[in-house]
C-alpha positions as CSV (number, residue, x, y, z in Angstrom):
1,M,-4.1,-34.9,-7.9
2,K,-7.5,-33.5,-7.1
3,E,-5.4,-30.1,-6.0
4,W,-3.9,-29.6,-9.6
5,L,-7.3,-30.2,-11.2
6,L,-8.9,-27.5,-9.1
7,F,-6.1,-25.1,-9.5
8,C,-6.2,-25.5,-13.2
9,M,-9.9,-25.0,-13.6
10,F,-10.0,-22.2,-11.5
11,L,-6.7,-20.6,-13.3
12,I,-8.4,-21.1,-17.0
13,A,-11.7,-19.5,-15.3
14,G,-10.2,-16.8,-13.8
15,I,-7.6,-15.8,-16.5
16,G,-10.6,-16.1,-19.2
17,L,-12.8,-13.7,-17.2
18,L,-9.9,-11.1,-16.8
19,I,-8.6,-11.6,-20.7
20,A,-12.5,-11.0,-21.5
21,G,-13.4,-8.3,-19.2
22,I,-10.4,-6.3,-20.7
23,M,-11.0,-7.1,-24.2
24,F,-14.6,-6.1,-23.8
25,M,-13.8,-2.8,-22.0
26,R,-11.4,-1.7,-24.8
27,K,-13.9,-2.3,-27.2
28,D,-16.8,-0.5,-25.8
29,K,-14.8,2.7,-24.5
30,G,-17.7,5.1,-25.3
31,D,-20.4,3.3,-22.9
32,R,-19.8,4.2,-19.4
33,E,-22.4,1.4,-18.0
34,S,-20.7,-1.2,-20.2
35,M,-17.3,0.1,-18.7
36,K,-18.6,-0.7,-15.3
37,I,-19.9,-4.0,-16.0
38,Y,-16.8,-5.0,-17.7
39,S,-14.3,-3.8,-15.1
40,T,-16.2,-5.8,-12.7
41,F,-15.5,-8.9,-14.6
42,A,-12.1,-8.1,-15.1
43,V,-11.4,-7.2,-11.2
44,I,-13.5,-11.0,-10.7
45,G,-11.3,-12.7,-13.2
46,G,-8.1,-10.9,-11.4
47,I,-9.5,-12.2,-7.9
48,I,-10.1,-15.5,-9.1
49,T,-6.7,-16.2,-10.8
50,A,-4.8,-14.7,-7.4
51,G,-6.9,-17.0,-5.4
52,A,-5.9,-19.9,-7.3
53,I,-2.2,-19.3,-7.3
54,V,-2.5,-18.7,-3.6
55,Y,-4.4,-21.6,-3.1
56,R,-1.6,-23.6,-5.1
57,F,1.1,-22.3,-3.0
58,L,-0.6,-23.0,0.2
59,V,-2.1,-26.7,-0.4
């Protein structure tokens, strides 16, 4: 049960960061500095999501 809870928490956080990063990147297309920050958030969200999925299949 603990593994499922940990998986769900990381999956929700990762997907949330990924969606927020992509959404704000599309919103602030003209600002180059914001694009770097939001793309970093999107990449971190993707890594967390992928890590949660890999964790779920290995445990």
